[in-house]
Each structure stands twice: as C-alpha cells, then as structure tokens.
N, C-alpha and C positions, 0 to 999 in steps of 0.2 A: 387870045392870050390866057384867058381863064381856063380854057380847055387844056392848054399846055401844062399849066400848074397842076390841074387835077390828074392828068396822065402821069406826070413826073412822080407824084405822091403814090400812085397806084403801081408804078413800075418797080423793077429791081433796084434801080438807083435811088429809090426813096430813102430818107434818113432812118437809122436803126432806132427802135424804141425798146426800152427795158422796163419790165413791170416788176416792181419790188413790193413785198408786203411790209407793212409798217408795224414794228414791235416796240413796246415801251422800253425805255432804258433800264429800269430795274430788272425786267425779265431777261434782257440781254446779258446783264452782269451775272445774274443767277445761272444762266446757261453756261457762261464762260467759267464760273467758279466750279460748277459740276464737272465740266470737262477737265479742268486742271486737277481737281481732286481725284478724279478717276485715273488720270495719268500718273499722279504721284503714288497712288495706291499700287498701280501696276509696277512702277519703278521700284517701290519698296519691296514688293513681293519678289521681283526679279533679283534684287540684291540679297535678300535673305535666302532665296533658293540657291543663288550662286555660292553663298557662304556654306550652306549645308552640303552642296556638292563638293566644294573644295576642302571641307573638314575644318575650316577656320573657327567656327563657333564652338565645336567640341573641344578644340585645343584651348580656347580662351576660358571655357568653363572649367576645364581641368586645371589650368594654371591658376584661375581665381580660387578654386577649392584648395589647391596646394598652398597658395599664399595665405589664405585664411588659417590653414592648419599651422603654418610656420608662425604666423602672428600669435596664435593661441599658445604655441610652445614658448615663444619669446616672452609672452606675458607671464606664463607660469614660472619661467626661469627668473624673470625680474622680481616676481613676488617672493620666490625662495631666497634670492640674493638680498632683497630688502629685509626679509625675516632674519637672515643670518647677520646682517649689519645691525639690526635692532638688538639682537641677542648679544652681539659683541659689544655694542655700546653700553648695554645694561651691565655686562660683566665688567667692563672697564670702570663704570661708575661705582659699582659695588667694591671693586678692588681699590679704587681711590679712596672711598669712604673707609674701608678697612685699614688702609695705610694711615689715613688721618687719625683714626681711633688708636692705632698702635703708637703713632707718634705722640699723641696726647697722653696715652698711658705711660709711655717711656718718660716723658717730661714729668708726669706726676710721680713716677717711681724715683726719678732722680731727686725731685724735691723732697719726697719722703725719706730718701737716703740721707740727704743733707740734714733733715730734721733729726733723724735717728743718730747721726754722728754727733750733732750738737747735744742731743740728750745724753748720749754716751759720755761725751766729755764732761757734761754737767754732773752726771752721777759719779764719774771717776773723781771729780774734784771733791765730792762728798766723802770719799774714803779718808779716814784719818791718816795723817802723816805720822810716821814713827817719831817719837820724841817731841811732837808738837804740844805746846801747853794747852791746858783746858781754858775754855772761854770762847770769845768771839774771834773768828779768823776771817780774813779777806783772801779769797781764792780766785785765781784766774782773772785778775783785773786787766782789761784791755781798753785802749782808746785809739781812735783813728779820726783823721780829718775827712769830712764828707763834702765840705764846700768851704770857700773862703769865709772865715768868721764863725765856723761851727764845727764842733767835735761830737763824735758819738762814742759812748762808753758802755761797758757792761762788766759786771762783777758778780761774784757769788759770796754770800756771807753764810758762814757755817758756825753753829754752836757746838764746839768740841767738848765732849764730856757727857757722861750719862746724867749727872746731877745738876747740869747747867740750868740756871733760871731763865725764863723768857726775857728777851731783850727788847727794849724800846728806845729808839733814838733816831738819828738822822745822819746823812752823809755830807761831807764838805770836801770840795775839790780845790786844789791849788795848781794853777797853770804857770809854767815857767818857760822863758824863752827870750826872744829879742823883739824889740819894737823900735823902729827907726835906728837900728844899729846899736841900741843900748839894752842892757839887761832889763827884763820886764817880768812881772808876775801878777797874777790875778787870783783872788780867792772867790769861789762861787759856791753858794749854798744850793744843795739839791732841791729842785722844785717839787719833787715827789712828796707824797704824804709821809708822815713819820713811819719809821720802820718798826715792825712788830715781828720778831723772830722767835720761834720755838726751837727749830732744828736747822733749817736752812732757808734762804731767800735769794732769788735772782733779782738783781737790780740793774736796770739799763735806762738810758736816756740820752739827751743831747745837751751840750754846753755851748753857749754863745760867747764870743770874744771879739775884740777889734779885728777887722779883716786884715789890717796891715801887720798884725803881730805874727811872728813865726814861733809857734808853740813847739817846744822840744820835749818837755816832760809834763806829766799830769800825775798828781798825787791825790789819793783819796784817803780821807780820815773818817772813821766812824765814831760819832760822839754820842754819849748817852744823854739822859735827860738833864743832867747837871752840867753838861758841856765838857766832860772829861773824855779824852781820846781812849777808845777801847780797842781799836785796830786801825792799821794804816798799811798802805802799799803804794808803790810808785810804778808808773808805766812810761816807757819812752816811745816817742813817735818816730 
C-alpha cells in the first residue's frame, strides 16, 4: 500500500505543484504604480502625437491668439468709449453749471432792473411840479393790504423851494372803511422816529388794524413839531 502511494506521487498522474516567490505588499503596489504611470505616459504621448499629426493643436493655438487679440481690441474700444462718456458727462455738468449761473445772473438782472425802475420813479417824483407851492409836499403815496389786519405804505416827502428850511416832524395816518357793516375809522401814529428832511425823504412802513375791518382809504398827514398839518394826501385801496 505504501509503495502504491509512492509510485502515484512519482508518476504523471501526481498532483501539480506551483512554486511562487513571496514579495511584500508595498513592493507589489509600487510595481503596479510604475506600470500604470508608464502606461499613462505612453497614452498621453500618443494623444499629443495624434493632435500634432491632425493639426488640432496648431488650430487651437491660433484661435487662442486671435481671441486674445480680439479681447485686447475690445478692451481698448471700451476704454475709449468710457473716456468719451466721461468727457460728455463733464461737458454736461459744465453746461448745467453755466445755465445755472446764467439763470442766477438773469434773476439778479431782473431784480436790479426793478430797483432801477423804483429809483427812477423815486427821482421822477423829486422833479418839481409846475405851479406847485413851496414847502413840504407828499408825493407818490401808496398803501396796500399785505395780510388780514396789516397794511404796507410808502411815500416821498419833498421840500419844494430853494430857500426851504429843514423840516422836523412826524406822520399820522387815518384809516377809513367798514367794520361789522358800519362806517369805521382809525388814527395811527407812525412808529418811525421823527422826520428830519432837508430836500427829500422816503418813508415806508406797516400799519396794524383790526382784521375784521375792511379798509378802503388811507390818509397821511405830515405834522410839524407844534402839531400843525404841513402836508397831506389820501390813497385808495
């Protein structure tokens, strides 16, 4: 029996034996990595070589260069457009400022024109009227309502005559109209300081009265130091 077993092992029908060398796992992984890296390098080289043969890489480089040139051109155009826009904005601001200055100057000219007209009327009133007596005269007396219960007045006092003595006195106003449907009047003393006139004087101010009163006439009387009336004039509202 033992002989049969020995013969079977030594014969062709004996079991196959495989002899393997034992390598550490880190070394095995290193070998695998080297093989894969070498394969990837070959594949990359084949891909690049194929691109060179087909001419794809040259076309991409030329297209990239063209795109870069177009981008630079567009940037230059954008900068020029931005510069033009900034210049236009500056011009618009300057024009707006000039228009505002012109409008301000126009308003000032209109105001100066009104002042000149008022001064012209003032000096025209200074001209002596033919046949007017010598002494103190009231010229250009005007009165108007500015708010309920208040009037505004202005007048010009002129010393007519070359030898007229300086005048000192005051103004007194008499308001006439209706109050609660009945005739009404009010005498008001001018609150301004005493008048001192050599040739002419412009007098203006405001008069307060009951808000319910309807003022129709205003009379001014110029009184001297003794209370005598030296000049008078009436204005209608």
